[in-house]
C-alpha positions in Angstrom: -5.1 9.0 -136.7 -8.3 7.7 -134.5 -9.5 4.9 -132.2 -12.9 4.1 -131.7 -14.5 1.3 -129.6 -17.2 -1.4 -129.1 -19.3 -3.3 -126.0 -19.2 -6.8 -126.4 -22.5 -8.1 -126.0 -22.5 -11.5 -123.9 -26.4 -12.4 -125.0 -26.1 -12.4 -128.8 -21.9 -13.2 -128.6 -21.6 -10.3 -130.9 -19.7 -7.1 -131.2 -21.8 -4.1 -130.9 -21.2 -1.0 -133.6 -18.6 0.8 -133.4 -18.2 4.1 -131.9 -15.1 6.8 -132.5 -13.1 7.4 -129.3 -10.5 10.1 -130.3 -9.5 11.2 -134.0 -6.1 13.6 -134.8 -4.7 15.3 -137.0 -1.5 16.6 -137.6 0.7 18.8 -139.7 3.7 18.3 -141.8 6.1 18.8 -138.8 4.2 16.7 -136.4 2.4 19.2 -134.6 -1.5 18.2 -133.4 -3.8 20.7 -135.4 -7.3 19.0 -134.9 -8.6 16.5 -131.8 -11.7 15.5 -132.0 -12.9 13.5 -128.9 -16.3 12.2 -127.9 -18.6 14.7 -126.2 -21.9 14.2 -124.4 -24.8 12.7 -126.4 -22.6 10.8 -128.7 -21.3 15.0 -129.7 -17.9 15.5 -130.9 -15.5 17.8 -128.8 -13.0 19.5 -130.9 -9.7 21.0 -130.2 -8.1 23.3 -132.8 -4.4 24.2 -132.5 -2.3 26.9 -134.4 1.6 27.7 -134.5 3.7 30.7 -134.4 6.3 30.5 -137.2 8.4 29.2 -135.0 6.3 26.4 -134.2 5.0 27.1 -131.0 1.4 26.9 -130.0 -0.1 30.1 -130.4 -3.5 29.4 -129.8 -5.8 26.5 -128.8 -9.8 26.5 -129.2 -11.6 24.0 -127.6 -15.7 23.4 -127.8 -18.5 21.2 -129.2 -18.1 21.0 -133.0 -20.5 22.5 -134.7 -22.1 24.8 -131.7 -22.0 28.8 -132.0 -18.4 30.4 -132.0 -19.8 32.3 -128.9 -19.6 29.2 -127.6 -16.5 27.8 -128.2 -13.5 28.4 -125.1 -10.4 30.4 -126.5 -7.3 30.0 -125.0 -4.8 32.6 -126.8 -1.3 31.9 -125.5 1.7 35.5 -125.4 5.0 34.4 -126.7 7.9 33.9 -123.5 8.8 37.1 -122.8 12.5 37.0 -121.5 14.1 39.6 -119.9 18.3 40.6 -119.5 19.2 43.3 -117.2 17.9 45.6 -114.6 14.5 47.4 -115.5 14.3 51.4 -115.5 11.2 52.9 -114.5 9.0 55.1 -117.1 10.2 58.7 -116.9 7.1 60.3 -115.3 
């Protein structure tokens, strides 16, 4: 799914060229797997999402498309931790 925009040129009474704003790709379960947005100087700022077997968001990677890997931001999400009962201290 995507969207584009164009500017109206009043002097020419016509629309300018269409420029992309945002494109979104979904997996079969309807989760966002890729989001492209217009970045600085018409670059593409891309976010890639991955999910665990249960469908929970596991990792997001964002940055300018085509940039070296070390310039991309990586966010890894740990699964939620649930505590039941009291915590015993570790033996010394």
